[in-house]
Every structure is written in structure tokens, then in C-alpha cells.
N, C-alpha and C positions, 0 to 999 in steps of 0.2 A: 089379594095381591101382597106378597110378602115385602118386607123392608128392603131387601136388596133390589128387588124389581123396581121399587119406588125410587130408590136412589138413582138408579140407572136411567129411569125415564126423566127424572128431574134434571140430571146431568145433560141429557140429550136436548131437552127443552132450552136449557141455558145456552148451549152451543148455538142452537138455531137461532135464538134471539139475538145473539152477538154477531152474527153474520149479516152483511148488507145483502140480503137475499129475500125472496118472498117466502111466506109461510109455506106455500105450496112447494117451493123448491126443497125445502127441508123435508116435507112429508112424502114427497114422490121419490121413488128410487131413481138413483142417478147412474149414468153409464160409467163403467170404470175408466180411470184417467189414462190418457195415453202415456206409454212409457217414454221417458226422456230420451233424446237421441243418444246413441251409443258414443262414448268418448273414443277418439281415435287412439290406437294402440301406440304407446310411446316406445321408441326404439331405444336400445342400449346406448347408442351414441347421443340421442337427445337427453336421456336421463343424465348422463355424465355431464353434458353441457350445462344443464340446469342446476346441478348439484354444486354446492359451494366448493370452492378448491380445497383439496386436502391440505393439511399443515405440512410443509416440507419438513422431511426428517433429515436435517442438516447437522453435520458434525464439524467441529472446529479443527482445522488442520494448520500446522505451523511450518513455515519455510522460509527460504532465501532465494530471491529471483535475481541476485546480482553478486556473482562469485567468480573471482579470477584464479587461475592456476598458472603453473610454469609456462603455459602456452601463451601468455600475454607478455609482450616484450618488456614492459615496464616491471612486472612482477619478477621475471627472470633476472633482469639486470640489477634489481634491488634484493637479490640473494635468495629467491625461490628458485632453486635449481631442480627440485625433485618432486614437489607436490603437484602432480598432473591431474587430469580429470577424474582418473580412477581413485586417486588418494582423496580428492575432495568428496566424492560420493561416499567412500568408506568412513570418512570422518563424520559426515552428516548423518550416517545411519548408526553412529555410536561405536564404531570399531576403533581400537587404538591405532594410531599412526605415528610415524616419526616426523618431528618438525623439520622443515627443509633448511632452517638456518642453525638452530642450536642442537639439533639432532636429538633432543630428549623425546621420550614417549609422551604423547598427549591424547587426550579424549574429551569429546563434548560431554557436558554434564547431562544434558537431556537431548536425545536424538531428534532430528527434524523429521517432518512427514514428507517434504518435497524440496527439490533444489533445482535451480538453473545455473549450470556452468555457463558463464557469459564472457568468455575471453574476447578481447578486443579483436575485431576483424582486421584491423590494420596490422600487417606483419604477424598475423596469428601463427604461432608455432615456429617462426622463422629462427629465433635465437637457439632454441634447443636442437633444431635440425642442423644449424650451422655448426655448433660445438660437438655434435655427435658424428659429424662427418657426413651427413646425408648429402649425396652428390647434387640433389635438386637445388641446394642452397650453397654448399660448401665449394662447389666448382664454378659458381658465378664470379664475375669480376668484383663485385661489391662483397660477396662472401669471403673471397680470398683477402681483401683488404681487411675486413672485420676480423678475421682469424689472426691476422699479423698484429692488429691492435690489441686483441685479447692477450696475445703472447707477451706484449710490452705492458700489460696491466693498465691498458688504457680504457677500462670499462666505462668510466664517467664520459669519455669522449663519445663512445659508441652510443650511450644513452642519450646524450644531448643530440646527437645527429639524428637518431631515429625519432625522438620526440619532436625535433624540429621539422622533420619530413612530415609528420602528422599534422602539425600546426599550420605548415604552409602548403599542404596538399600536394607536395612534390616528391612522391616516393621514388626510390631507386627502382626502375622497372624490372630489373633482374630478381628482386626480392618480392615483387608483387605480381607474379605470374599466375595465370588460372591454374596451372598444373600444381604449384605449390599450395595455393589455396584450397584446391579441391582435396588434395591429399590429407591436409590438416583437418579439414571439415569432416571428412570421412571418419578419421580417428575420434573425433569428438562425438559424432553420432553413434558410433559403435560403442563407446564408453556409456552413453546415455542409455542406449537399448539394453546393454548388458546389466545395467543397475536398476532399470525400471521394473518394479515389482507391483503390478495393479492390485490395490487393496492394502498394501503394506507401505510402499514407498514409491514416490513418483519422481522420475528423472527426466526433466524437460530438455529438449534441444534448444540452444539459444546462442546468442552472441551479442556483443556491444558495438553499435554504430558510434564512432568516437568523434563526432564533429567538435572541433575546438578552435573556432575562428578567433584569432588574436588572444588566445588563452580563455575564451569564454566557453564554459562548459555546456554544450548543447546535446550531451551524450544521451542516447536512448539504448536500452536493453530490448532486444527483440526475442520473443518467446514464440515457439511453435507448438500448436496443439497436437501435432501429428508425429509421425515416426520417420524412419530413414527412407521409406518408400517415396515420401514427398520431398524430403530434404535432399536426397541425392540428385534432384532435378535442377538444382540451382547452386550457386556459390554465395555465401553471405555478402550482403551489400555492405560497403565500407564507405567512410567519408572520402576515400580516394575516388570512388565513383561519383560521389557528390557530397557536399557538406551541407546542403540545404534540406531542411526537414520536409519541404513540399516534394522534393524528388524522391525522398525515402518513401513517403506515403504512396507516390505513384508507383514506385517499384514493388511495394507490398501489394498494391491493387493488381498490377499486371502479373506478378508471380503467383499471387493466390488464385487468379482466374486460370492461369496456365497449368498449374500443378495441383489444385485442390487443397493446397496447404492453408492453414488458419493461422494468422499471426496477430500478435499484440506488440506495440512499442511502448515502452515505459520511460518517460523522461525522468532523469535522476539528478540529485545534487544540484538542484536549481539555484542554491544560495550563492554559487560562484559563477553565474551565467553572464555576469556583467550587464544585466538588463535585457537579456535576449530570449530567455526561456518562455516568458509568458507575455509577449509583446502586444502592442496595439496594432502593429504593422506586420505585414508579411515580409518574406525575405527580400522583396524587391522594393520595400518602402511604401507599399500601398495600404490603405486602411483594410482591416480584416473584413471579409465579406461572409455571408451566410455559407457559401460554398466551402470556403476555407474552414470555417467553424465545424461544419458537418464532417468534412473529410478528416480533420484533426480528431474529432471525437470517435470517428468510426475505428481509427487505428490506435488512439491513445486514451482509453476510458480510465486509466488509473495513472498515478504519479507516485514517485518515491519521495516521502516526506522527511525521512530521517535515515542517517547512515553514519559510517565511521568518520567521514569528512563534515561533520556537524549536522545541524538540524535546520530544515527548510520550512518550518511552519510559518514563522514570521520573524520580525526583527524589532528590538525595542524602539528604533527610530520610526518604524511604521505602525506600531501598536503601542503608543505611549501609555494607555491605560491598562495594559496587560502586565501585571506584576510577574508573570512567568515567561515573558517574551524572550528575555535574554538567556536562552538555554543552548549550551553547546554551539555558540556562535562562532563559526569558522572564518578565518580572516585571510585566507591565502588563495589566490588564483593559481592555475597549474601551467602557466606559460613559461617555458624554459627561456631564460635570457631577457625577460621583461621585468618591469618593476613589480614588486610584490607588496606594494603599499596596500593597506586595507581598503577594499573597494567600498564606495559609498552604498549604503542600502538602497535598493531600487525595488519599486512595487512589482516590476517584472521578474524578480528574483525568488519570490517567496510565495508559498502556497495560498495562505489566507488572502493576501491582497489579489492574487490571481482569481480566486473564487469570486470575490467582490467585482473585479473587472469583468468577469464573464457575465454577470448580471447586466452590467452597462452595455456591453457589446450585443447581448441578446436583446436588449430594449431597443437598440438601434437597427439590428440586422434580422432579428427574428431567430437567431441561432447562437448558442453559447459554445465557444471554443474551449472553455475551462470549466466544464461540467464533469469533473473527474472524481474518482474514488481514490483512497489513500492507502498506501502500504509502506512498510519499511523494509530495508534489506541492508546487508553489510558492506558491500563493495570492498570486501577483503581480497588482498592480492596474495595471501599466504597459501590459498587453496583450503583454508579452514574457516568454516562459517562460524566464527567465534563472536557472539554478541553478548557474552556474560562478562561483567566488569571484573569479577574475580577469577575469570578464566579466559582472558583475553590474549590472543596470540598476534596482535599487531595488525596494522594496516598493510604494511609491507613485511616480508620476512625480516628485513633489516632492523626494524624497530621493535622486535617481538620479545626482547629481554629488558629487564630494568636498566642493565648497564649500557644498552644501546639505544635507550629512549631519546638520548640528547643528540644522537647522530641526525644529520639533516637528510630528509627524504628528498624533497624538492625545495630548494633553498626559498625561504627560511623555515619551512614546516618541519617539525619534528614529531617523534612519537608522543610527546607530551600533549600535543594538539588533538590527539585522536581519542574518540569515545567509542566504547564497545557497543555498536548499534548497527542495524536494527533487525526486526523480524516482520514477516508478512503473515498475517492471520487471515484465514479463508474459511467461510461457512460454505461447505459443499456436501453433496449427497454421498460421495464416497472418494477415497483417496486414489484418483486416477487422472491421467492427463486430461481427459475430456471434462470431468466434473470440476476440477480445480480451475482450468482455463475458463469454463463457463461462469464460474463464480467471480473470477477477475473481470470478465466481460460485463457482467451485470452489477459489479461494484459492491457486492455483499462481502467486503473485505475491509481490514483495518490494519493499522501500523502500531507497533510498539517499539520503544527504544532498546529492547532486549528481553525484559521480563514477560512471561506468558500470562498477562492479565487477560481474563475472559470477559468479553464485553458483548452485550446485546443492546441494540438501539432501534426502537420502533417509533413511528409516528402515525397518528390518526386523528379522529375527531371525537372519540369517546372513551379513552382511557381514563381510569379513576383509581382512587386509592385502594379500592377492593381488589384491583388486579394485582396489587402487590403481594396478596396472600395466595395467589395461584400456584398450584404444585407444578405447573408446566407453563412457565412464563413465555416461552417461545410460542406455544400454541395460541396463547392469548394475543401475543403480539402479531402474528401472522393473520389471525381471524379478525381483529379489529383495526389493523393498520398496515404499514409497509415497513420493510426493513431498511437499514443503512444502504445507501446507494440509489434509492427509489425516489419517486416524485409524489407529492400531494398536490392535487389540482382543484382549484375553485372551492374556497371554504363555503361550506353550507350555511346560508343565512349570516355570512360574515363571522361565523364562529371561530375562535382561535384554536390551532392545532394542539393536541396533547402528545406528550412524549413519555414512553416507557423505557427506562434504562436500568440495566443490571451491570454490575462489575464485580468480579471475583478475583481475589489476589492469585498470584502464582504460588502454588503450594510450597515452593523452595525459596521464595523471595520475601521482600518487605511487604508489610501492611499497606493498605490503601489510605491516602489522605482525604481525597475529595473527588467528586464528579462535577465537571463543568460542562455547560452547553455553550458553544460559540455560535453566535448568530451574526450573519452578515446580510445586509439588505440594501436596497435602493429606497431613499426617502421620496417624499412627494416631489421634490425638486430634481430628482434623479441623482442625488449624490450618494456615494457609496459610504456606508456606515457599518460598524461592528459593535458588538457588546458581548460581555462575558457574564454568565450567570453561574454561581455556585448553586447547584440543585440538591447536592447532598454532601455532607461533611462528616468525618469520623469523630467519634468520641462526643457526639451530641454538640459540637461547636457551631456557633452562629457568628455572623459578622458584628463587630463591635462598633462604638462610636466613630472610630476612625474609618470605618468602611472596609477594613481589612479583615481577613480571616487568618491569624498567624499560623505559621508552619511549626510544628514541633520538631525536635531533632534529637536522636539518641546516638549519633555517631561519635565514637571515641576516636579522635584524630591521632592519638598516640599508638593505637593498636589496629587501626583500620577495621573497626568492628562497629556493629550497631545491635540494638534489641528491638523486638516487636512489642514493646510495652505501650506504644501508642498506635494510633491508627486502627482501622477495621479490616477484618478479612473479607467482608463483603459490604457493598452499598447498593441500594436500589431506590428509585425514585420515580414518581410520576410528576410531570411538570407542564404547566401551560404557560404559553408566551403572554406576559401581562401587557406587551406593548404591540401586539399583533394588529396589522392593518391589512384586511383581505385584498386590498387593491395593489399591494406592493409585493414584488417578488423578493424572495429570501432564501437562504440556506441555513442549515443547522448542523453542526457536528459536535460529537462528544469528545471532551479531553479528560482522561482519568489520570490522576497523579498519585504516585506512591509516596510514602514518607521518605525522607533523605537517607541515602546509603552511601558507602565509600565509592569514589570514582576509581577507575583502574590506576590512575596516576597516584592516588593516595596508597593503595596496595603496594605499588612499586617503590615510592618514596620511603615508606616504612620499612620495606624489605632492605633498602639500601642504607637505611639510617641517615637519611638527609631531610632537610626541610622540604616541604612540598614547593615545587616551583611555582613561581608567580605566573599569572596570566589565565589561569583556570582555577575553578573552585575545587577543593579536595573532596567535595560531596556532590552528588548528583541526585536530582528528583526525577526518577524514571517516570514514563508516562506512556499512555496509549492514546491514538488518535483514530476515531471512526471515520469511515467515509460519510460525506454529508447526506442529509435528506433536503431535497429542494421543495420549496412551495412555489407553485406556479399559478398566478391568478389567470382566469380565462380571458 
């Protein structure tokens, strides 16, 4: 027997000894093992269901969901006589246009990807039709009286009367006929369809429902996902039909069912709602119920946090520990003939307190009426979506030049009160009505005050420092967590969530100063709490002994200029909540701050050779706000 045979036999003997079998079982031949049962064939559908979801290929698109043209009566009467919906779309696309007041050629610095022309439903298009001699309006009794008033240069009286009708909900019936409303709505839809270019530029159909009880701003912008086929089956719902939000939601429900149209309603400019935008009670004074909350969130998944008439994130009286809370605080309500004293800050007027309030209501009813995402938009009435401080064309056409900035818009507000803001940023698969609308619905959107700061925000249970080196940060974010606007549910083993945040400056704008995470939660006693964390700061700065992180400033007040010698072009961070309690509901959103830059009022005061007017800072620290991510304990 050779060596090889001996080794084989020895190996065989070792195997047999190791088995818990008899020697005979080793030595006797064994029957061949039965083949395992055949695995059932997997269908393509089953394989797709079992596979991890693919990383969404989503692109960042920029737009304005709140823009008025000469079809809005207040816009026309405050000197926008020519910038109609067609002009608005051309400007948004980057085409040079003529300004409706000073008649100079103007052009947006960076074109938008999408736009909603959202003229007021109340008296929509009536004034242009009146002055152009359209018999639908000009031959009415009220129309003839207004034509005489215009001939006597009594424009202010016409303005006061029209706004008064909107506030009191008592319209002149001959100016609010279905025939007039349908005619104007058809023109608006035709302009939107003519300018909608799927893949290149999205023109949405929409309008503004302008409920203003006692001067309280309860306005909503209504956006439609669809086209004229659905839109021509109804007339836009106005506050003349009802000023109650509950009735608006019911109309949206009934109309959607009847026509197949898809709608969103966006509350805006809540900072002057006189305590009514985010209430604890419904319109009848009853405590908010789960049904109310679910209905509101069905139709209002996002809100407008910033615009020309100020910022609605929070107020220094409501967030006393937030050093950046007093930002573009607007101090004027919009009721003609009423007192314009600065309204007291109310938790029902601001977004952050509303998010906190939503947690309380959810704990009591099981549903959260204020679980919304965040966007910005302009609310410009010039027809120009101008959110650039150095290229701002006014709130109204009237206040669009340095020399008319002191003119009263609605007493006592003037052009100096207005900030160039804001924009809606949307992460969507493509630039189409359907894709952008769907992104708004799922809240994967955020707001900026004008600059195009690029922000990603994810939350999960396993982000770590190594993720910061990933070449595709979005792929990591979607694979290991959820994006802005989504939920985290039931912390595993009480583990705190981790957050992945990236922010990149607008290439044409100022550097970034810091990234903050704002947390709101209910403590163990059910009390609403908030805290702000600096999770990344430029230039390697950290908080000092005072607990503050000082802001640098390169603005030259004499020339209205700045330099990017401070700040970072990009900031990224992974952060874990150090005070997390898995039993307590919470929300988190990101606020990104730029370094200070000149405010539009500084550019104009320097151009005029005057001192900067009191009442507003000559500089502005522009910012972005992401939609929140909610933690929900089981």
C-alpha cells in the first residue's frame, strides 16, 4: 500500500470515529441521500418585493408657489397694470420683461424650475376687465360706478371698497358672477398650459383663497396637479363662498371626487393671522378632534414659512433662547380701516410653536393637525418672482423703486418693511406637475429665504462619521434612514436617532455660517419644549464660555457689499440627540444660516445716498428651513 492510499484510509477512519454512528454504519455502504425538496420558483414580482428599495434618483428643483399678477385686484390697484400670467411665466423662465411700474427691462438672475400663478379668487381679473371695457364687467352697475371713480382719480377709494368687501365677505354680486369667474379662470389655465414644458419648466394651475376675518390672514394657496381638462369642471373656490377652512377642505374633497382633480392647500404668512392659523379650536370654537386633524393634513401637508411679508418660523417672545428668532419680524396686519398696532405674538401664528402644539394635540386625540412640511415663496404682486435681495422688484409694483419705497402700501406698511423672500426647494424625480406635486405631498421639500442653498437631511438609527466620506451621500441617506418630511418610529432598544445633514452654498451667493437642528418635543409631563443645537459651524468655530457662537460680518455698509472671506462653501455633519427619550414624541428640522449680506433696503439707501431707515437691520442672515422629521414612539 502506498503512502497516498494510507493517508486516504487514515482520513476515512478519523471521519468514522468522529461520527456518533456504529462502526458497522461506517463500513457498510449507505443508500444515497434523498435530494432536498425543490425550492418554489420566485416570481419577478416576489423578487422585487423582497429586494431592498432602490435609491430614489431625485433632483433638486426650485420654484415659487405664491405669485400674483395684474389679475389680482390689490396688485392692479397698486400699479401692476401689465404683468399678467404670461409675463409672470416669462420672467420665471429667465426671459427679459418690462416692469409694470417703472417700465425698465428686468430679468431674474437664475431662472426657476416651476411656478404657481396664484391670483386671488376674490374679484379675480375684474379690474383689468373693467378698465379694458370688457362688457361682462364694464356694463354692470358697480362697474360703471367704478369707471367713474377711476376717471376722477379715486383709485384709493376703489381699493378700500374692494378690500373691505373681501374682509366683510359682502361682495358686489354683479362683480362676482360665475360667468366672470369662469372667463378669468379659463385665461389663467390657458396661460399655464401654454407655458408648461414637462422636463424643462412646470407651470401649475392655482389660485389663492383669501379668507381675512377681521384682518386675520387665513389665506391658502390652492395648487392643482392636473390640467385644464379637470380645471374647467369647476370655478375656483373663494372666501365669498365661505371663509371657514373646514368648508374649503370639504369643497376640495367634493370637487376632487367629482372631477378627478388633485389639490393641495398651502397656508401662508401665518405671522399675521391674529392667533387663528394654527389654533387649538376649530372655526366653531370646539376642541380639535382627530377627524379635524386628519382632514387638515390630507389637504394641507405643507405650509409657507417665509415670504416677502416677513418670516413665520418663530418670534423672540415665543422662543426666548433662540438668538436668531428675531428675523424679518413683520408688524402689520392687512385690514383696511383697522388699527395697525403691532399684534402680540401668539403661538397660533408661528410655525415652530405650531409643530410643538401638534404633538400635544396628537397625544390627546391620536392625530396631529400640524404635521406639515415647510416651503418658502414670494407672495409678490408685481408678477415677478423676485427673491434676490440685490434684484428685488418690490412686494407691489408701487414699492419697486428706491424712490417709492417710502410710499404707503397698506397703512402704515411701506416698501422698507419688505424682504426679498422666499423660494420652495423640492426633491423630485423629474420636473413635471406630477413629480413636483407628489414631492410636496410627501413633504420632501424645504424653504429658503431666497438663496439656493442645497440641503439634504436624513434620520435613522445607524449613521456614523464614516458616512461623511461617502461619494453619494443621498444613497447612504435613503439606504440607512428616512428623508425630510418622514417619520422615525419606535427607537430600537431605546437607541437615540442619528441625523445626516449636508448643506452646500448657492454658487452665486454668500458662504454658510452654520447648520442647526431645532428639536421640539413633549416632556414627561406633557409640556412642549424646544432646543437648538449647532451641529456644524464654519471656520472651525465652537461655542465659547458665554455659550454663544459669534457671527462674523464682512458687510460694508457704505457700499452695500460683502466678501466671502469667512464662512464655508459646504458643511456636513452626523449628529445624535444627546437628550433623547424613546418614550417621548419629538420633531427635528434643520436651519442653515448664511453669513450676513446686505438687505435690499441697504442697496436702495446706498443708491439714494441716505442713511438706512430705522426699524430694520441693514444686513440679513439668509437661511434655509427643512421639513421636519418626526420621531413617534409606539
